[in-house]
VEXGUSE-136705 format. One line per field, with one value per atom (N, C-alpha, C): residue number from 1; x, y negated, z; atom name; chain. Coordinates in pm, whole numbers, plus 32768, in hexadecimal, padded with zeros to 4 digits. Atoms other than C-alpha are relative to their C-alpha. Example, Ala and Ser with C-alpha at 12.3 -4.5 7.8 and 13.67 -1.06 7.14 Angstrom:
i: c(1, 1, 1, 2, 2, 2)
east: c(8059, 84CE, 805A, 7FAE, 8557, 7FB3)
north: c(8077, 81C2, 7F88, 8077, 806A, 7F93)
up: c(8000, 830C, 8000, 7FFA, 82CA, 8049)
at: c(N, CA, C, N, CA, C)
ch: c(A, A, A, A, A, A)
END
This chain:
i: c(1, 1, 1, 2, 2, 2, 3, 3, 3, 4, 4, 4, 5, 5, 5, 6, 6, 6, 7, 7, 7, 8, 8, 8, 9, 9, 9, 10, 10, 10, 11, 11, 11, 12, 12, 12, 13, 13, 13, 14, 14, 14, 15, 15, 15, 16, 16, 16, 17, 17, 17, 18, 18, 18, 19, 19, 19, 20, 20, 20, 21, 21, 21, 22, 22, 22, 23, 23, 23, 24, 24, 24, 25, 25, 25, 26, 26, 26, 27, 27, 27, 28, 28, 28, 29, 29, 29, 30, 30, 30, 31, 31, 31, 32, 32, 32, 33, 33, 33, 34, 34, 34, 35, 35, 35, 36, 36, 36, 37, 37, 37, 38, 38, 38, 39, 39, 39, 40, 40, 40, 41, 41, 41, 42, 42, 42, 43, 43, 43, 44, 44, 44, 45, 45, 45, 46, 46, 46, 47, 47, 47, 48, 48, 48, 49, 49, 49, 50, 50, 50, 51, 51, 51, 52, 52, 52, 53, 53, 53, 54, 54, 54, 55, 55, 55, 56, 56, 56, 57, 57, 57, 58, 58, 58, 59, 59, 59, 60, 60, 60, 61, 61, 61, 62, 62, 62, 63, 63, 63, 64, 64, 64, 65, 65, 65, 66, 66, 66, 67, 67, 67, 68, 68, 68, 69, 69, 69, 70, 70, 70, 71, 71, 71, 72, 72, 72, 73, 73, 73, 74, 74, 74, 75, 75, 75, 76, 76, 76, 77, 77, 77, 78, 78, 78, 79, 79, 79, 80, 80, 80, 81, 81, 81, 82, 82, 82, 83, 83, 83, 84, 84, 84, 85, 85, 85, 86, 86, 86, 87, 87, 87, 88, 88, 88, 89, 89, 89, 90, 90, 90, 91, 91, 91, 92, 92, 92, 93, 93, 93, 94, 94, 94, 95, 95, 95, 96, 96, 96, 97, 97, 97, 98, 98, 98, 99, 99, 99, 100, 100, 100, 101, 101, 101, 102, 102, 102, 103, 103, 103, 104, 104, 104, 105, 105, 105, 106, 106, 106, 107, 107, 107, 108, 108, 108, 109, 109, 109, 110, 110, 110, 111, 111, 111, 112, 112, 112, 113, 113, 113, 114, 114, 114, 115, 115, 115, 116, 116, 116, 117, 117, 117, 118, 118, 118, 119, 119, 119, 120, 120, 120, 121, 121, 121, 122, 122, 122, 123, 123, 123, 124, 124, 124, 125, 125, 125, 126, 126, 126, 127, 127, 127, 128, 128, 128, 129, 129, 129, 130, 130, 130, 131, 131, 131, 132, 132, 132, 133, 133, 133, 134, 134, 134, 135, 135, 135, 136, 136, 136, 137, 137, 137, 138, 138, 138, 139, 139, 139, 140, 140, 140, 141, 141, 141)
east: c(7FBD, CAFA, 8005, 8014, CADF, 7F83, 80AD, C95C, 8002, 7FF1, C9C1, 801B, 7FDE, CA7E, 7FBA, 8077, C96F, 7F9C, 8085, C870, 8026, 7FB6, C960, 7FF7, 7FCF, C9C6, 7FA8, 8054, C858, 7FB4, 8021, C80B, 8074, 7FF8, C8E0, 8010, 8051, C873, 7F71, 8063, C74D, 7FEE, 7FFB, C783, 8054, 7FB3, C87F, 7FA3, 8081, C728, 7FE0, 8066, C659, 806D, 7F8D, C78E, 7FAB, 7FD7, C7A7, 7F5B, 8063, C60A, 7FBF, 8021, C5E9, 802D, 7FB5, C6D0, 7FB3, 8021, C646, 7F75, 80A3, C4ED, 7FE7, 7FE7, C574, 8039, 8007, C5C3, 7FA2, 808D, C494, 7F8C, 804B, C375, 8033, 8009, C438, 7FD7, 8037, C3EF, 7FB5, 80A9, C2B2, 7FE1, 7FF9, C288, 8011, 7FC0, C351, 7F85, 8044, C279, 7F8C, 809F, C117, 8036, 8023, C183, 8030, 7FEB, C244, 7FE8, 7FE7, C193, 802F, 7FB2, C218, 80AA, 7F7F, C361, 7FF6, 7FD4, C2EB, 7FAE, 7FEE, C238, 807C, 7F84, C383, 8051, 7F7D, C465, 7F98, 808D, C331, 7FC4, 809D, C243, 7FA2, 806A, C119, 7F93, 805A, C03F, 803F, 7FF6, C0F3, 8032, 7FF1, C0D7, 7FAA, 8008, C017, 8000, 7FDB, C06C, 8084, 7F43, C217, 7FCD, 7FFF, C1AA, 7F97, 8037, C0AE, 804C, 7FAF, C1AB, 8078, 7F90, C2BE, 7FE3, 802C, C20A, 7FBE, 8008, C184, 8056, 7F86, C2D3, 804F, 7FDA, C37F, 7FCD, 8069, C25F, 8034, 8025, C26B, 80AD, 7F75, C40C, 801A, 800C, C3F0, 7FAA, 8023, C2F3, 801E, 7FC4, C3A9, 808B, 7FAB, C4CB, 7FF9, 8040, C400, 7FF9, 801A, C387, 8060, 7F96, C4ED, 8059, 7FB0, C560, 7F82, 802B, C434, 7F7E, 8042, C3B6, 802B, 7FB7, C40A, 803A, 7FA8, C4DC, 7F6A, 8035, C393, 7FC8, 801F, C326, 8067, 7FB3, C461, 800F, 8034, C432, 7FA0, 804C, C338, 805A, 7F94, C432, 8078, 7FBF, C515, 7FC4, 802A, C420, 7FCC, 8015, C3B0, 8085, 7FC5, C4F5, 8049, 7FF1, C55C, 7F7B, 8075, C423, 803C, 8015, C47C, 808C, 7F71, C5F6, 7FC2, 8015, C557, 7F8B, 8028, C464, 8053, 7FC0, C554, 8087, 7FA8, C643, 7F90, 8086, C4FA, 7FF2, 800D, C4CB, 8084, 7FA0, C62A, 7FE3, 7FFC, C618, 7F86, 8099, C489, 7FC8, 8079, C371, 7F88, 801C, C2BC, 7F36, 809E, C120, 7F93, 804C, C0AF, 8031, 7FC5, C11C, 8083, 7F88, C261, 8061, 7FC2, C37B, 8082, 7FA0, C4A0, 807B, 7FE2, C583, 80B7, 7F8C, C6F3, 8066, 7FBA, C80F, 7FF5, 7FE4, C809, 808A, 7F81, C933, 7FA4, 8047, C808, 7FBC, 801E, C750, 8053, 7F98, C861, 8017, 7FE1, C8DD, 7FA1, 8046, C788, 800E, 8000, C76E, 8051, 7FC2, C89E, 800E, 805D, C829, 7F92, 8054, C6F6, 807C, 7FA7, C7DB, 804F, 7FB3, C8A8, 7FA3, 805A, C741, 8017, 8010, C741, 805C, 7F79, C89B, 7FF1, 8046, C808, 7FC6, 8033, C706, 8005, 7FC5, C752, 8042, 7FB6, C867, 7FC2, 801D, C754, 7FC1, 8055, C667, 8048, 7FCB, C796, 801D, 7FDC, C7E6, 7F6F, 8021, C75C, 7F84, 805C, C5E5, 8061, 7FB1, C639, 7F40, 805E, C526, 7FE8, 7FEE, C4DA, 809E, 7FC1, C5E3, 7FD0)
north: c(8072, 3648, 7FEE, 8001, 3697, 7F9D, 8046, 362C, 7F5E, 80B5, 34D7, 7FCA, 805F, 346D, 800C, 7FE6, 34DE, 7F8A, 8072, 341D, 7F7F, 808E, 32E3, 8017, 803A, 32DE, 8023, 8024, 3326, 7F7C, 808F, 31E6, 7FB2, 803D, 3150, 7FCC, 8026, 3187, 7FEA, 804D, 3119, 7F3D, 8087, 2FE2, 7F9B, 802E, 2FAB, 7FEB, 7FCF, 3018, 7F6D, 806B, 2F1D, 7F64, 8080, 2DE1, 7FE4, 8003, 2E3D, 7FBC, 804C, 2E23, 7F60, 8092, 2CCB, 7FA9, 8043, 2C41, 8004, 800D, 2C92, 7FB6, 803A, 2C3E, 7F6A, 80A4, 2AE0, 7FE0, 8087, 2A86, 801F, 7FFB, 2AE9, 7FD0, 8034, 2A6C, 7F67, 8079, 28F3, 8009, 7FD1, 2960, 7FDC, 7FF6, 2987, 7F5B, 8066, 286F, 7F63, 8073, 2778, 7FE5, 8039, 27DC, 8020, 8070, 27BE, 7F4D, 809F, 265E, 7FB4, 804E, 25FE, 8067, 7F9B, 26D0, 7FD8, 8012, 25DD, 804A, 7FF1, 262B, 80DD, 7F76, 27C1, 8014, 7FEB, 27A2, 7FEA, 7FFD, 2746, 804F, 7F6C, 285E, 8069, 7FB1, 294C, 8063, 802E, 28FC, 7FEA, 803C, 2832, 8070, 7FB1, 2971, 8031, 7FFA, 29A2, 7FF9, 8054, 28AD, 8033, 7FEE, 295A, 80A1, 7F6B, 2AC4, 8036, 7FE9, 2A9C, 7F87, 8048, 29DB, 806F, 7FAE, 2ADE, 807B, 7FB1, 2BE0, 7FCD, 801D, 2B55, 7FEC, 7FDA, 2B30, 804B, 7F63, 2C80, 805A, 7FC7, 2CFC, 7FE9, 8012, 2C49, 801D, 7FB6, 2C80, 808A, 7F78, 2DE1, 803C, 7FE8, 2DEF, 7FD7, 804C, 2D0F, 809D, 7F7B, 2E51, 8066, 7F5D, 2F39, 8008, 7FFF, 2EDB, 8055, 7FC8, 2F30, 80A5, 7F86, 3059, 806B, 800D, 30CC, 8000, 8005, 306E, 8085, 7FDC, 313C, 8081, 7F7E, 3253, 8080, 7F85, 33B7, 8016, 8000, 340A, 8012, 7FE4, 348F, 7F7E, 8095, 32FF, 7FCF, 8017, 32AF, 7FF7, 8007, 3333, 7F9B, 8089, 3218, 7F9D, 8088, 311E, 8004, 8027, 31A4, 8017, 801C, 31B4, 7F6D, 80A2, 3053, 7FAB, 8070, 2FEA, 802F, 7FCD, 30B5, 7F7D, 803B, 3028, 7F68, 80B8, 2E98, 8010, 7FD3, 2F12, 7FF4, 7FFA, 2F7C, 7FCB, 8051, 2E7C, 7FCB, 805F, 2D8B, 8019, 7FA2, 2E6F, 7FE1, 7FEC, 2E7F, 7F3A, 8091, 2CDE, 7FA8, 804C, 2C95, 803F, 7FC2, 2DAB, 7FC4, 7FEB, 2D35, 7FA4, 804E, 2C5C, 8085, 7F77, 2D18, 7FD6, 8000, 2D4E, 7F9E, 8046, 2C85, 7F6C, 80AE, 2B1A, 7FD8, 805A, 2AF9, 8036, 7FEC, 2AB3, 7FFF, 7FD7, 2B52, 7FA0, 8032, 2AF1, 8001, 7FFA, 2ABB, 801E, 7FE2, 2B25, 7F6D, 8036, 2A73, 802D, 7FCC, 2A71, 801C, 7FF7, 2A4A, 8081, 7FB2, 2B55, 80B3, 7F7F, 2C4F, 8041, 7FD9, 2C39, 7FFB, 7FDA, 2C82, 8084, 7F73, 2DB7, 8053, 7FC9, 2E1C, 8012, 7FBD, 2E0F, 8047, 7F66, 2ED9, 805A, 7F7E, 2FAA, 8053, 7FD5, 2FF8, 8043, 7FBF, 3023, 8084, 7F6F, 314A, 8044, 7FB4, 31DD, 8038, 7FDB, 3186, 8084, 7FA1, 3243, 80A9, 7FB2, 3333, 8092, 7FA7, 33A3, 8057, 7FF3, 338A, 80A3, 7F50, 3497, 80A3, 7F72, 3587, 8046, 7F91, 35D8, 8047, 7FB9, 36BD, 7FB0, 8053, 367B, 7FE7, 800C, 35CF, 7FAD, 8087, 3516, 7F9D, 808E, 33C6, 7FD4, 802B, 32EF, 7FA3)
up: c(801B, 14D6, 7F67, 808D, 1363, 7FFB, 7FCC, 13BB, 8004, 7FAA, 1466, 7F92, 805A, 132D, 7F7B, 8077, 1245, 7FE7, 7FE5, 12EB, 7FD2, 8002, 1322, 7F4A, 807C, 1183, 7FD1, 804E, 1141, 802C, 7FE9, 1212, 7FC6, 803C, 116D, 7F4A, 807A, 100D, 7FF7, 7FD4, 106C, 8024, 7FC1, 1116, 7F74, 805E, 0FD1, 7F8E, 8055, 0ED5, 8030, 7FED, 0F89, 800F, 8017, 0F75, 7F4B, 80AA, 0DD7, 8009, 8005, 0E02, 7FEC, 7FA3, 0ECE, 7F6F, 8086, 0DB8, 7F8F, 8065, 0CA7, 8003, 7FBC, 0D35, 8038, 7FCD, 0DA1, 7F4D, 80B6, 0C10, 7FE9, 805F, 0B8C, 8016, 8003, 0C5C, 801E, 8049, 0C13, 7F9D, 8090, 0AC6, 7FDC, 7FEA, 0AE7, 803F, 7FFD, 0B71, 7FCB, 8050, 0AD5, 7F6A, 8089, 0988, 802F, 801B, 0A10, 804A, 7FDF, 0A93, 7F6C, 80A8, 092E, 7F7D, 8054, 0844, 7F4A, 8077, 0717, 7FFB, 8036, 074F, 8021, 8012, 0784, 7F6B, 8087, 0622, 7FBA, 803F, 05BF, 800B, 7FB2, 064C, 7FA9, 802A, 062A, 7F8F, 805F, 051E, 8023, 8009, 0528, 802A, 7FC7, 0555, 8094, 7F84, 067B, 80A3, 7F68, 0776, 806E, 7F44, 0874, 800D, 7FD5, 0830, 8015, 7FA3, 0868, 8080, 7F79, 09BA, 8038, 7FBD, 0A17, 7FF6, 801D, 09C2, 808A, 7FC0, 0A72, 8073, 7F34, 0BD7, 800A, 7FD2, 0BCE, 801D, 8021, 0B47, 80CE, 7F66, 0C8B, 8048, 7F75, 0DB4, 7FE9, 7F9F, 0D65, 800F, 7F98, 0D94, 8075, 7FBB, 0E96, 8084, 7FE3, 0F11, 7FF0, 8031, 0E8E, 80A4, 7F8B, 0F72, 8075, 7FAA, 108B, 8030, 8028, 100C, 7FEA, 7FCF, 100E, 8033, 7F60, 1166, 8011, 7FA7, 11CD, 7FB6, 8024, 1114, 7FC5, 804D, 109A, 7F88, 8044, 0FA1, 7F65, 8042, 0EE4, 7F87, 8028, 0E9E, 7F98, 803D, 0E03, 7F5E, 80D7, 0C93, 7FF0, 8086, 0C49, 7FE2, 7FE1, 0CCD, 7F75, 8064, 0BB3, 7F8B, 8078, 0ACB, 7FC0, 7FF1, 0AD6, 7FFC, 801F, 0B01, 7F6F, 808F, 09C3, 7FAC, 8076, 08EB, 7FEE, 7FFD, 0968, 7F85, 8042, 08ED, 7F4F, 80B5, 076C, 7FE0, 8043, 075B, 7FA4, 7FF6, 0776, 7F67, 806B, 065F, 7F82, 8075, 058F, 7FCF, 7FF5, 05B3, 7FC5, 803E, 0536, 7F73, 8096, 03E5, 7F9F, 8046, 0392, 803D, 7FBA, 03ED, 803D, 7FB0, 04CC, 7FEC, 8026, 0467, 8077, 7FA5, 05A8, 7FF0, 7FF7, 04ED, 8004, 7F7B, 05AA, 7F95, 8084, 046D, 8023, 7FE0, 0432, 804C, 7FA6, 0564, 7FB6, 7FEE, 057E, 8053, 7F89, 067B, 8038, 7FC9, 078D, 8063, 7F7E, 08AD, 8082, 7F90, 09B3, 8004, 8052, 08F9, 7FFE, 802E, 0897, 8098, 7F76, 0A4A, 804E, 7FA2, 0ACE, 7FBB, 804F, 09C6, 8066, 7F98, 0A8E, 806A, 7F7F, 0BD1, 7FEA, 8024, 0B48, 7FD6, 7FEB, 0ADF, 805F, 7F5C, 0C21, 8028, 7F8C, 0CC4, 7FC9, 8051, 0BB3, 805F, 7FEA, 0C03, 80A4, 7F8B, 0D72, 8046, 8013, 0D89, 7FD2, 8038, 0CB4, 809C, 7FB2, 0DB4, 8083, 7F60, 0ED7, 7FE7, 7FF3, 0E10, 7FE3, 8006, 0DBA, 8080, 7FAA, 0EF5, 8060, 7FCD, 0FC4, 80A6, 7FB2, 108B, 809C, 7F66, 11EC, 8005, 7FCA, 12BF, 7FF1, 7FF7, 12DC, 806C, 7FAC, 136D, 8048)
at: c(N, CA, C, N, CA, C, N, CA, C, N, CA, C, N, CA, C, N, CA, C, N, CA, C, N, CA, C, N, CA, C, N, CA, C, N, CA, C, N, CA, C, N, CA, C, N, CA, C, N, CA, C, N, CA, C, N, CA, C, N, CA, C, N, CA, C, N, CA, C, N, CA, C, N, CA, C, N, CA, C, N, CA, C, N, CA, C, N, CA, C, N, CA, C, N, CA, C, N, CA, C, N, CA, C, N, CA, C, N, CA, C, N, CA, C, N, CA, C, N, CA, C, N, CA, C, N, CA, C, N, CA, C, N, CA, C, N, CA, C, N, CA, C, N, CA, C, N, CA, C, N, CA, C, N, CA, C, N, CA, C, N, CA, C, N, CA, C, N, CA, C, N, CA, C, N, CA, C, N, CA, C, N, CA, C, N, CA, C, N, CA, C, N, CA, C, N, CA, C, N, CA, C, N, CA, C, N, CA, C, N, CA, C, N, CA, C, N, CA, C, N, CA, C, N, CA, C, N, CA, C, N, CA, C, N, CA, C, N, CA, C, N, CA, C, N, CA, C, N, CA, C, N, CA, C, N, CA, C, N, CA, C, N, CA, C, N, CA, C, N, CA, C, N, CA, C, N, CA, C, N, CA, C, N, CA, C, N, CA, C, N, CA, C, N, CA, C, N, CA, C, N, CA, C, N, CA, C, N, CA, C, N, CA, C, N, CA, C, N, CA, C, N, CA, C, N, CA, C, N, CA, C, N, CA, C, N, CA, C, N, CA, C, N, CA, C, N, CA, C, N, CA, C, N, CA, C, N, CA, C, N, CA, C, N, CA, C, N, CA, C, N, CA, C, N, CA, C, N, CA, C, N, CA, C, N, CA, C, N, CA, C, N, CA, C, N, CA, C, N, CA, C, N, CA, C, N, CA, C, N, CA, C, N, CA, C, N, CA, C, N, CA, C, N, CA, C, N, CA, C, N, CA, C, N, CA, C, N, CA, C, N, CA, C, N, CA, C, N, CA, C, N, CA, C, N, CA, C, N, CA, C, N, CA, C, N, CA, C, N, CA, C, N, CA, C, N, CA, C, N, CA, C, N, CA, C, N, CA, C, N, CA, C)
ch: c(A, A, A, A, A, A, A, A, A, A, A, A, A, A, A, A, A, A, A, A, A, A, A, A, A, A, A, A, A, A, A, A, A, A, A, A, A, A, A, A, A, A, A, A, A, A, A, A, A, A, A, A, A, A, A, A, A, A, A, A, A, A, A, A, A, A, A, A, A, A, A, A, A, A, A, A, A, A, A, A, A, A, A, A, A, A, A, A, A, A, A, A, A, A, A, A, A, A, A, A, A, A, A, A, A, A, A, A, A, A, A, A, A, A, A, A, A, A, A, A, A, A, A, A, A, A, A, A, A, A, A, A, A, A, A, A, A, A, A, A, A, A, A, A, A, A, A, A, A, A, A, A, A, A, A, A, A, A, A, A, A, A, A, A, A, A, A, A, A, A, A, A, A, A, A, A, A, A, A, A, A, A, A, A, A, A, A, A, A, A, A, A, A, A, A, A, A, A, A, A, A, A, A, A, A, A, A, A, A, A, A, A, A, A, A, A, A, A, A, A, A, A, A, A, A, A, A, A, A, A, A, A, A, A, A, A, A, A, A, A, A, A, A, A, A, A, A, A, A, A, A, A, A, A, A, A, A, A, A, A, A, A, A, A, A, A, A, A, A, A, A, A, A, A, A, A, A, A, A, A, A, A, A, A, A, A, A, A, A, A, A, A, A, A, A, A, A, A, A, A, A, A, A, A, A, A, A, A, A, A, A, A, A, A, A, A, A, A, A, A, A, A, A, A, A, A, A, A, A, A, A, A, A, A, A, A, A, A, A, A, A, A, A, A, A, A, A, A, A, A, A, A, A, A, A, A, A, A, A, A, A, A, A, A, A, A, A, A, A, A, A, A, A, A, A, A, A, A, A, A, A, A, A, A, A, A, A, A, A, A, A, A, A, A, A, A, A, A, A, A, A, A, A, A, A, A, A, A, A, A, A, A, A, A, A, A, A, A, A, A, A, A, A)
END
């Protein structure tokens, strides 16, 4: 009976992780698309040197997060660590952008509600993923 609960609990964690990964990805992809479509807006927000770098970053990050939702659902715990580092990297990059201009042409940013909420969602993924990898290894669900 205990193993059934653990399996059910793991499944709930995987589904929760996938959902928050999709939410983050569905925020980042449109930012990238809009950034490419309106380079004047991108330049005004992120700096004139970043009109291609920033939209490309958001498109890649969004695509990664959507793909990572699938990986979270279907892979073993050994791959989850990659997602933890990627989501932490996104959070850390955002915090650096708030503190200082970034070397690849991005001007110092100001905190925004959508950006902050997205980082909370990414932090939720990290917590969920850490819960998954800290559990004893089980076969794929």
